[in-house]
N, C-alpha and C positions, 0 to 999 in steps of 0.2 A: 686374262688368260692367253690372248693372242700374243701379247708382249712376252709373257713367260715362255711360250713355245718358241718365239723368235729368239730369245736369249739362249735357250737350250740348243737350238739349231746353230746359232752363231758360235757358241762355245765348242760344239762338236766339230765344226769346220775349222775353228782355230786350232783344235788339237790335231786334226789331220794335217794341217799345214806345218805344225811344229813337231810332228812325230819323228822320233830319232830311233837309232838302232835298238835301244833297250825296250822299245815299245813293241817290237816284232816278236810274236810267239816263236818258240823253238821250231825251226824247220826240220822236215824229214831229210835224212841224208840223200843226196842225189849224185848218181854216177855221171861223170862227164862223158858225153857221147860225141862232141864235136872235136876236131883236131885242134891242137894248140896253135893259135895264130902266130905267124912268123914275124909280122911287123912289130916294132916296139910298142906302138899304140895299142895293138891287139894284145900283146903280152901284159901291158899295164892293166888293161881292162880285165883280162883273165885273173890277174892277181887281186884286183879289187873285188871281183865276184867271189873268189875263193876265200878271201879274208872275212867275208860277211858273217859267217857263223862264228868264227873265232872272235870277231869283234864283239858280238853279242855276249859271249861268255865272259869276256874281260870286263864288261860293264855291269855284270851282276854283283850283288852283295856290296854295293857302294852307296855312298850318300854324297850329296852336293848341295850347296846353297843355290837358291833359285829366286831371282828377282823378276816379278812379272808386272808390267805396266800395260793397262788397257785404256783406250780413249775412244769416245764417240764425239768427234769434233762438232757436228751439227747440233747436238744437244748440249754442248759445252760441259760434258761430263768426263771425268777421268779418275782412275783409281789405281792402286798398286798393292802388291802383296809380296812380302819376303817370307820364304819358307824353306824347309829342308826337304829335299826330294830323296827318298830312300828306296833303293831297289833291292829286293830280296834275292837270295840265291836262285829262286825259281823265276825271277823276272817281274814279279808283282811290285807295283809302285804304291807308296803311301807318302803323305805329306805331313811333316811334323813342325811344331812350333810356329804356327802362322802369325804374321804381324801385318795386318791390313792397314791401309791409310787411303784417304781420299773419299770419293763418293761411295756411299754404302751400296747403292744399286749396282755399281760397276763391280765391286769386289765380291758381292754375294751372287748376283745373277749372271755375271759374265765370267769373271776369274774363277769363282767358286764352281760354276758349272764346267768350266774348262778342266779344272783339276779332277772333278768327278768323272768326266769323260775319259781322261787319261788313266785314272785308277782302274776304271772298268775295262778299258781296252787292254791294259797290261795283263789281264787274265785271259786274253784271246779275243781277236776281232772276228765277228761273225756277220754273215749276210742276213737278209730278212727271213731266210729259211732255217737259220741256225747253223749253217755250214761254216767252217773256218775259212777265213779270207787272209791272204798274204798281200802286204803292200811293200814287200821287199824290193829293192832296186837290183833286179837280176834279169837274166835273159828270158825267164819265163814270163815276166811282166812287161819288159821293155825291149825296144830296139835301140841300139847304140850306134852313133856315128861320130868318129873323131872329128872335132871341130877346129881345135887349135892346140898349140903347144906353147907354154909360157915358161920362161926362165927368169926367176927373181930370187934375190937373197940366197943364192947358191942352191936353190931348189928348182927342180924341173917338174912342171905341172902339166898334166894332160886334161884338156877340156873336151867332154863328150856331150853331144846333143842326145837327149833321151826322149823317146816317143812311146807312150803306152800301147800295148798290143790290144787292150780292151778299154772301153770307157767305164772304168770301175771306180767306185768311191775310194779315195785315198791315193790314187795314182795321179801323176802330174806330167805335164809337158814342159820341158825346159832343158837345163844342163847341169852336169856335175863336174867338179874339179877334183882330180885325183893326184896325189903325190906319187911320182914315178918310182921312187925307191922303196916305198912301203906298201903301196896300193891302197892307202887309207884315204878317205874322203876329206877334203878341205872345205868344200862349199857345194851346196845344192840350191838351185833357184828355179822358179818356174811358176806355173799356174795349174791348179787342180782341174782335172778334166770333167769332174762331176760334182754337183752340189747336192747336199742332203735335203734341201728345203726350197720351196718356192719363195721364201722370204729373202733368199740370198742370190746374188747375181754372179759374182766371181771372186776368187781369192788368189792372190799372188804372195809369194813368200821367198825368203832367203834363210838358209840354215848355214851356220859357219862352225867349223870344228878346229880344235887345236890338237896337234899330235904330241903326246907325252908318254914316254916309256913304251913306244910302239902301239899306243892306243889312241884312236881319234875320239877325243872328248868333246861333246857338244859345248859350244862356247856362247853362241848367240843365235836367236831366232827372231826374225821380224816378219810379220804378215799383215797384209792390207786386204780388207774384205769390203766389197761394194754390196750394200744391202738395199732392199726395197723400202724398208720402214724408216731407217734413221740415217741413210747415207753411208758414208765411209766409217769403217771400224778399224782400229789399229791395235796391234798387239806386239809387244816386244818382251822377250825373255832373255835373261843373262844368267849363265851358270858359272859357278866359281867354287873354290875350296873343296875339291874332290877328296874323298877319304873312304876308308873301309866303313861300311854301314854300321851304325850304332842305334840301338833301340833306346830312344830318349824323347822327351818332350810330349806335346799333346798333338793328336792327329787333327785332321780337318773335319772329322765327322760332325762335330757340333755346328760348325759353320755351314755344312752342307745340308742340315736337316731342313725340310720344307717348313715354311712359316704358315 
């Protein structure tokens, strides 16, 4: 029972580390009250913030292939799962045509619980009192500081240090890389500031995006979690073959049924 609870907490934390734009519930419209920053770094940041809601809408009603690999090195256990991640027009996520391999415990109790956590969160993230919670990267949740400017492959990238305003589950301390011309994210990296369980010590992550047709598509997520029971846990997710969502295949429901 303790190990099952540990796996559930681990999967939930892995989901928080991998959470992307489409996981955020629709925000309420907010009127800008602060003056538009005059510096280029401030203007790029304002563009990034303003693009957030539009980015969410563009990722709806889509499907993508998803390859998940999870490892518990101390236990010498690893497993993987290939599936199709489908996002409905309302933002709810389901997983189709699962193809697991490797250790059964890993893909059922770690990867399976991860997918269950993401599917549930896509219907809205709530706190212990049932109130909606936002983990959006915006000025309500974070403070931003321009850290560096990078020029590479004809692209200008602004790097911002982000510090959460509150120690809330799902928020992180780290940095974001933003494409100057589009305001779209290219990279997010850091450490979550709050853990959901005493079984877990810390989690670090990197999320990478690719810009296609004006949309930042999740490309890769890597997270490393230090746990108290089994040592280091590793998760890597790769996304590919984006297309308009199609209803086909078999869902994860059978795999996620308790045994």
